[in-house]
C-alpha positions in Angstrom: 165.8 113.1 152.1 168.6 114.8 153.9 166.9 118.1 153.4 163.6 116.9 154.9 165.1 115.2 157.9 167.1 118.4 158.6 163.7 120.5 158.4 162.0 118.2 160.7 164.9 118.1 163.3 164.7 121.9 163.3 161.1 122.2 164.1 161.7 120.6 167.4 164.4 123.0 168.5 162.0 126.0 168.8 158.7 124.5 169.6 157.0 124.3 173.0 157.7 121.7 175.6 154.3 121.5 177.4 150.6 121.7 176.5 147.6 122.6 178.7 144.4 120.8 178.6 142.4 122.7 181.1 143.8 121.5 184.6 145.9 118.9 182.9 149.4 119.7 181.8 151.4 117.4 179.4 155.1 118.0 179.5 156.9 116.3 176.5 160.3 117.9 176.8 162.1 114.7 177.4 160.3 112.9 174.5 161.0 115.8 172.3 164.8 115.7 173.1 164.9 111.8 172.4 162.9 112.3 169.0 165.2 115.2 167.8 168.2 112.8 168.8 166.8 110.0 166.7 166.3 112.5 163.8 170.0 113.6 164.0 171.3 110.0 164.3 169.3 109.3 161.0 170.6 112.5 159.4 174.3 111.4 160.3 173.9 107.8 159.2 172.2 108.9 155.9 174.8 111.6 155.4 177.7 109.2 155.9 176.2 106.7 153.2 175.4 109.5 150.7 179.0 110.6 151.2 180.3 107.3 150.5 178.2 106.8 147.4 179.2 110.3 146.1 183.0 109.5 146.7 182.7 106.1 144.9 180.7 107.5 142.0 183.3 110.4 141.7 186.4 108.1 141.8 184.8 105.8 139.3 183.9 108.5 136.9 187.4 110.1 137.4 188.9 106.7 136.5 186.9 106.3 133.6 187.6 109.8 132.3 191.3 109.2 132.7 191.3 105.8 131.1 189.3 107.3 128.2 191.9 110.0 127.7 194.6 107.2 127.6 192.6 104.9 125.4 190.8 107.6 123.3 187.7 106.0 124.4 185.2 107.5 126.6 182.7 105.2 128.4 179.4 106.2 129.4 179.2 107.5 132.9 177.2 110.1 134.9 177.7 112.0 137.9 175.9 114.9 139.5 178.2 117.6 140.1 175.5 119.3 142.3 175.9 116.2 145.0 179.3 117.7 146.2 177.5 121.0 146.9 174.8 119.3 148.7 177.3 117.6 151.1 179.0 120.9 151.7 175.5 122.5 152.7 175.1 119.6 155.1 178.3 120.1 156.8 179.7 116.8 155.6 183.3 116.1 156.9 185.5 115.4 153.6 188.1 112.9 154.1 191.7 113.8 153.0 191.5 111.3 150.0 188.3 112.8 148.6 188.1 113.3 145.0 187.0 116.9 144.7 184.6 117.9 141.6 187.4 120.5 140.8 189.7 117.7 140.2 187.1 115.7 137.9 186.2 119.0 135.9 189.8 119.5 135.3 190.3 116.0 133.9 187.2 116.3 132.0 188.0 119.5 130.4 191.6 118.0 129.5 189.8 115.0 127.8 187.4 117.3 126.0 190.5 119.2 124.7 192.4 116.2 123.5 189.0 114.8 122.1 188.4 117.9 120.1 192.1 117.9 118.8 191.5 114.2 117.7 188.3 115.0 116.0 189.8 117.9 114.1 192.7 115.5 112.9 190.2 112.8 112.1 188.1 115.0 109.8 191.3 116.0 108.1 192.1 112.3 107.5 188.5 111.0 106.9 188.8 111.2 103.0 192.0 109.2 103.2 190.4 106.5 105.7 187.4 106.3 103.5 189.6 105.7 100.6 191.6 103.0 102.2 188.3 101.3 103.3 187.0 101.3 99.8 190.1 99.7 98.6 190.0 97.2 101.7 186.4 96.5 100.7 187.2 95.9 97.2 190.0 93.6 97.9 187.6 91.6 100.4 185.1 91.2 97.7 187.6 89.8 95.3 188.8 87.4 98.2 185.2 86.3 98.8 184.7 85.9 95.0 187.7 83.7 94.8 186.7 81.7 97.8 183.4 81.2 96.1 185.0 80.1 92.7 187.4 77.7 94.2 185.0 76.2 96.6 182.7 75.6 93.5 185.4 73.8 91.8 187.0 72.0 94.7 184.2 71.3 97.1 184.2 67.7 98.1 180.9 66.3 96.5 182.4 63.3 94.7 181.3 60.0 96.2 184.6 58.3 95.3 186.4 60.6 97.9 187.6 59.3 101.2 185.6 60.7 104.0 188.9 61.8 105.7 190.1 63.6 102.5 186.8 65.4 101.9 186.7 66.5 105.5 190.3 67.9 105.3 189.2 69.8 102.2 186.2 71.3 104.2 188.5 72.2 107.1 190.8 74.1 104.8 188.2 76.1 103.2 186.4 76.6 106.6 189.6 78.2 108.0 189.8 80.6 105.1 186.1 81.2 105.4 186.5 82.3 109.1 189.3 84.4 108.3 187.2 86.3 105.6 184.4 86.6 108.1 186.5 88.2 110.7 187.9 90.7 108.1 184.3 91.5 106.9 182.9 92.1 110.3 185.8 94.3 111.2 185.3 96.2 107.8 181.5 96.6 108.5 182.1 98.0 111.9 184.6 100.5 110.5 182.3 101.7 107.6 179.4 102.0 110.2 181.7 104.3 112.4 182.6 106.5 109.4 179.2 106.4 108.2 179.6 104.6 105.0 177.4 102.5 103.0 177.5 98.9 104.6 176.7 96.9 101.4 175.9 93.1 101.8 176.3 91.9 105.5 175.4 88.3 104.6 177.9 87.9 101.7 179.4 84.6 103.1 176.3 83.1 104.6 175.4 81.0 101.4 178.9 79.6 101.5 178.8 78.9 105.3 175.6 77.2 104.9 176.7 74.9 102.2 180.0 74.0 104.0 178.1 73.2 107.2 175.8 70.8 105.2 178.6 69.0 103.4 180.6 68.9 106.8 177.4 67.2 108.2 177.1 64.7 105.3 180.7 63.6 105.4 180.6 63.3 109.2 177.6 60.7 108.8 179.4 59.0 105.9 182.5 58.8 107.9 180.7 57.0 110.5 179.3 54.4 107.7 182.6 54.4 106.0 184.7 53.5 109.2 182.2 50.7 109.7 182.6 49.5 106.3 186.4 49.6 106.6 186.2 47.5 109.8 184.5 44.9 108.0 186.8 44.9 105.1 189.7 44.2 107.5 188.2 41.0 108.5 190.3 38.0 107.6 188.8 35.6 105.1 189.1 32.8 107.5 187.0 34.6 110.0 184.3 35.7 107.7 180.6 35.0 108.4 178.5 35.8 105.5 175.2 36.1 107.5 176.9 38.4 110.2 178.4 40.5 107.2 175.0 40.9 105.5 173.2 41.8 108.8 175.8 44.5 109.4 175.5 46.1 106.0 171.8 46.0 106.0 171.8 47.7 109.4 174.0 50.4 107.9 171.9 50.9 104.9 168.8 51.3 107.1 170.4 54.0 109.3 171.5 55.7 106.1 168.0 55.9 104.9 167.0 57.6 108.2 169.3 60.5 107.7 168.2 64.2 107.3 166.7 64.6 103.7 168.8 67.6 103.2 171.9 65.2 103.5 170.6 62.7 101.1 170.7 65.1 98.2 174.5 64.9 97.9 176.3 62.6 95.5 178.6 61.4 98.2 175.5 59.9 100.1 174.3 58.1 96.8 177.7 56.7 96.4 178.0 55.2 99.7 174.5 53.9 99.6 175.1 52.2 96.3 178.4 50.7 97.6 176.5 49.0 100.4 173.8 47.8 98.2 176.5 46.5 96.1 178.2 44.7 98.9 174.8 43.0 99.9 174.4 42.0 96.5 177.7 40.1 96.3 177.2 38.7 99.7 175.5 35.4 97.9 178.9 35.0 96.1 180.8 35.6 99.4 178.5 32.9 101.0 179.3 30.5 98.1 183.0 31.2 98.2 183.1 29.8 102.1 182.3 26.4 100.8 184.6 23.6 102.2 184.9 22.5 98.7 187.4 25.1 97.7 190.9 24.0 98.5 194.3 25.8 98.3 194.6 25.0 94.6 191.3 26.7 93.9 192.1 29.8 95.8 195.4 30.0 94.1 193.2 30.2 90.8 190.8 32.7 92.3 193.6 35.0 93.7 195.4 35.0 90.5 192.3 35.7 88.5 191.5 38.7 90.6 195.0 39.8 90.4 195.6 40.0 94.2 199.0 40.1 95.6 198.2 38.4 98.8 198.4 34.8 100.0 195.3 32.9 101.1 196.2 33.4 105.0 196.5 37.2 104.4 193.2 37.3 102.2 190.5 39.8 103.7 186.9 40.6 102.8 188.1 43.9 101.5 190.4 42.3 99.2 187.3 40.5 97.6 185.2 43.6 97.6 187.8 45.7 96.0 188.5 43.2 93.1 185.3 43.6 91.2 183.8 40.3 92.2 180.8 40.9 89.9 182.7 41.0 86.7 184.6 37.7 87.7 181.4 36.2 88.9 180.9 33.6 85.9 184.6 32.5 86.1 184.3 32.1 89.9 181.0 30.0 89.5 183.1 27.9 87.1 185.7 27.2 89.7 183.0 26.6 92.5 181.5 23.9 90.2 184.7 22.3 89.4 185.5 22.4 93.1 182.2 20.9 94.0 182.8 17.9 91.4 186.4 17.5 92.7 185.2 17.4 96.4 183.2 14.2 95.6 186.4 12.6 94.1 188.5 13.7 96.9 186.0 12.3 99.6 186.0 9.1 97.7 189.8 8.8 97.7 189.7 9.7 101.4 187.3 7.0 101.9 189.7 4.5 100.1 192.7 5.9 101.9 190.9 5.5 105.3 189.6 2.0 104.5 192.8 0.3 103.4 195.0 2.2 105.7 193.1 0.6 108.7 191.9 -2.6 107.0 192.7 -5.4 109.5 192.8 -9.0 108.0 190.6 -11.4 109.9 192.6 -14.2 111.3 191.7 -17.5 112.9 194.1 -20.1 114.8 195.0 -23.2 112.9 195.6 -25.9 115.3 198.7 -24.8 117.2 200.7 -23.9 114.3 199.7 -20.5 113.1 196.6 -18.1 112.2 195.1 -18.2 108.9 193.2 -15.6 106.9 189.3 -15.9 106.8 186.3 -13.7 105.3 187.7 -13.8 101.8 184.5 -12.9 100.5 184.2 -9.7 102.5 187.7 -8.8 101.5 187.1 -9.5 97.7 183.7 -7.6 97.7 185.3 -4.4 99.3 188.3 -4.6 96.8 186.2 -5.1 93.7 183.9 -2.1 94.8 186.6 0.3 95.3 188.4 -0.9 91.9 185.3 -0.4 89.9 184.8 3.1 91.6 188.4 4.0 90.7 187.7 3.1 87.1 184.6 5.1 87.1 186.5 8.2 88.8 188.9 8.1 85.7 185.9 9.1 83.5 185.1 12.0 85.4 185.8 15.5 84.1 187.5 16.5 87.4 189.8 13.5 87.6 192.8 15.5 86.2 193.5 16.9 89.8 193.7 13.5 91.3 195.4 11.6 88.6 198.4 10.8 90.4 196.6 9.5 93.7 194.0 7.9 91.5 196.6 6.0 89.5 198.4 5.1 92.8 195.4 3.6 94.4 194.4 1.9 91.2 197.8 0.2 91.1 197.6 -0.5 94.9 194.4 -2.1 94.9 194.9 -4.2 91.8 198.2 -5.5 93.7 196.1 -6.4 96.6 193.7 -8.4 94.5 196.5 -10.2 92.7 198.4 -11.0 95.9 195.4 -12.0 97.9 193.9 -14.2 95.0 197.3 -16.0 95.1 197.3 -16.1 98.7 193.9 -17.5 99.2 194.7 -20.2 96.6 198.0 -21.1 98.4 196.4 -21.1 101.7 193.5 -23.3 100.4 195.8 -26.1 98.9 198.3 -25.9 102.2 195.3 -26.7 104.3 194.3 -29.5 102.2 197.9 -31.0 101.9 198.5 -30.3 105.4 195.6 -32.4 106.5 197.1 -35.3 104.3 200.7 -35.0 105.2 200.3 -34.0 108.8 197.8 -36.5 110.0 199.3 -39.9 108.8 202.5 -41.5 109.3 201.5 -44.1 106.5 201.6 -41.1 104.0 204.9 -40.0 105.0 206.2 -43.7 104.4 204.3 -44.0 101.0 205.4 -40.5 99.6 208.6 -39.8 101.3 209.6 -37.2 98.6 206.6 -35.4 98.6 206.5 -35.4 102.4 209.9 -33.8 102.6 209.0 -31.2 100.0 205.9 -30.3 101.7 207.7 -29.9 104.9 209.7 -27.1 103.3 206.4 -25.6 102.1 204.7 -25.8 105.5 207.7 -24.1 107.2 207.8 -21.3 104.7 204.1 -20.6 104.8 203.8 -21.0 108.6 206.5 -18.3 108.9 204.8 -16.2 106.3 201.6 -16.4 108.2 203.3 -15.5 111.6 204.5 -12.2 110.0 200.8 -11.5 109.0 199.7 -12.3 112.6 202.3 -9.7 114.0 201.1 -7.1 111.5 197.7 -7.9 110.2 196.8 -4.9 108.2 196.3 -5.5 104.5 198.8 -2.9 103.2 201.3 -4.2 105.7 200.8 -7.7 104.6 200.9 -6.7 100.8 204.2 -4.6 101.8 206.1 -7.8 103.1 209.3 -7.9 101.1 208.9 -10.4 98.1 205.7 -11.6 99.2 204.3 -12.2 95.9 207.2 -14.1 94.5 207.2 -16.0 97.7 203.5 -17.1 97.2 204.2 -17.7 93.4 207.0 -20.2 94.5 204.7 -21.7 97.3 202.0 -22.0 94.5 204.4 -24.0 92.4 205.8 -26.2 95.0 202.3 -27.1 96.1 201.3 -27.9 92.2 204.2 -30.1 92.3 203.3 -31.9 95.5 199.8 -32.2 94.2 200.8 -33.6 91.0 203.0 -36.2 92.7 200.0 -37.3 94.8 197.8 -37.6 91.4 200.3 -39.7 90.0 200.6 -41.9 93.1 196.7 -42.3 92.9 196.7 -43.1 89.3 199.2 -45.9 90.1 196.7 -47.1 92.9 193.9 -47.2 90.2 195.8 -49.3 87.9 196.5 -51.9 90.7 193.2 -51.8 92.3 190.3 -51.6 90.0 188.0 -50.7 92.9 189.7 -47.1 93.3 188.3 -46.2 89.7 184.9 -45.2 91.3 186.6 -43.4 94.4 187.6 -39.7 94.3 191.4 -38.6 95.0 190.5 -37.3 98.4 188.5 -40.4 99.4 191.4 -42.5 98.2 194.0 -40.6 100.3 191.5 -40.8 103.4 191.6 -44.6 102.9 195.2 -44.6 102.7 195.8 -42.5 105.6 194.1 -41.0 108.4 191.2 -38.7 107.9 191.7 -35.0 107.6 190.0 -32.7 110.3 186.8 -31.0 109.0 187.3 -28.3 111.6 189.4 -26.2 109.2 187.7 -27.1 105.8 186.2 -23.5 105.5 189.7 -22.1 105.4 190.4 -23.9 102.1 
């Protein structure tokens, strides 16, 4: 392009500057000078750009040659040595730092001399290098064979392995594999450089593929295993069988959707069977969550399963890992016993609740005290519970409640005895109080019996005031010496009644008309009448 511009520019220097067309003259000297100036400007611009490009290329080539000499490796580069001659011809003004072709050629010749010398040395050492490579190749093959053998015997395919342990084994083998792959790659490059037979370039590919597959398998299994371990850490007190079952079924469903090539390994089968086993045992887990199982039952279960933890530290994992399926028959026996004992326990709780809170029904008697009524309800409830306690003793599960059952048996029998006596004493007291308390004539007729009854009356009224202050059945029975006191009052009332009977017999012997009148009617005739208002209390 520079040559063509220069040729075109020269054409304007020697050409004519005017043209005649008949009488018309065209003078284009000014246009000619401007066009030539434009051509010259283009020439200078292109020459400057071309010079810069040649300079850049020459410097780059010189630098590459220099670096190749130092590093014994020549990078591919091309330079047109004719370019500088063209610049000279075009009268290019070379700057002071210009890289002249002579310098480049000198550097290149030096490089060729060094390269030739090195080639001669290499050719002399080539047999030795090939021999070393053969030894290296043999050693590498042995290392690869050893790695295959160790992998075959140690690869983590057993389902019983923990995923973390399996992945550590794979990681260790993978590091060795990568080291051998790097050595194998370097050796192949050297063999190609020395024009030696390369051999099997994919010697480690099958091992690499199997490691990748196992790594994927254990990565998936580790996800499942981590979720299962989280479930196993759940405290037994917080276990919800339905939620546990749903979580296990979700994990099993996810595993079935894994890549088919991952499902061919034993580890996959193992974790899948483990999940299926946990789901199968979930029914037992649900049964063990029954409220019927008390601390005493859990002690038996923990001892049977040989667990070294207490109930409060017990987790779902402890039960899963203790071979529940093997102990299932024994567990069912404990569950059946617990269900039977729960019925007895509930009955005793009912008895305890009933009699601990049973208030006697009291009604005011005149202005003296409050008396017990509704004896039928009291004795009906007592007889029902006494009969149930006797029936409980026939249960095969009574042994666990023998002490408490015996306690309530004694306690209810005592209540029955005390209140049988109490009812009799109260009935007779009401009867005699109506006689001695309503007629001054009786006091004069029977002064000794009246004095004795006054003692009975004072003591009985005092007793009933204590009951009014604490009306619960158990508190009444627990009054110190109440049974002996009631026995004594009963004896004293009997003595008073006997004296009354003797008096009435004496009256019959004196007055024949009394033979056909009852004792109570005779006393009514002898004294003021007894108020019928409180007859129901007797």
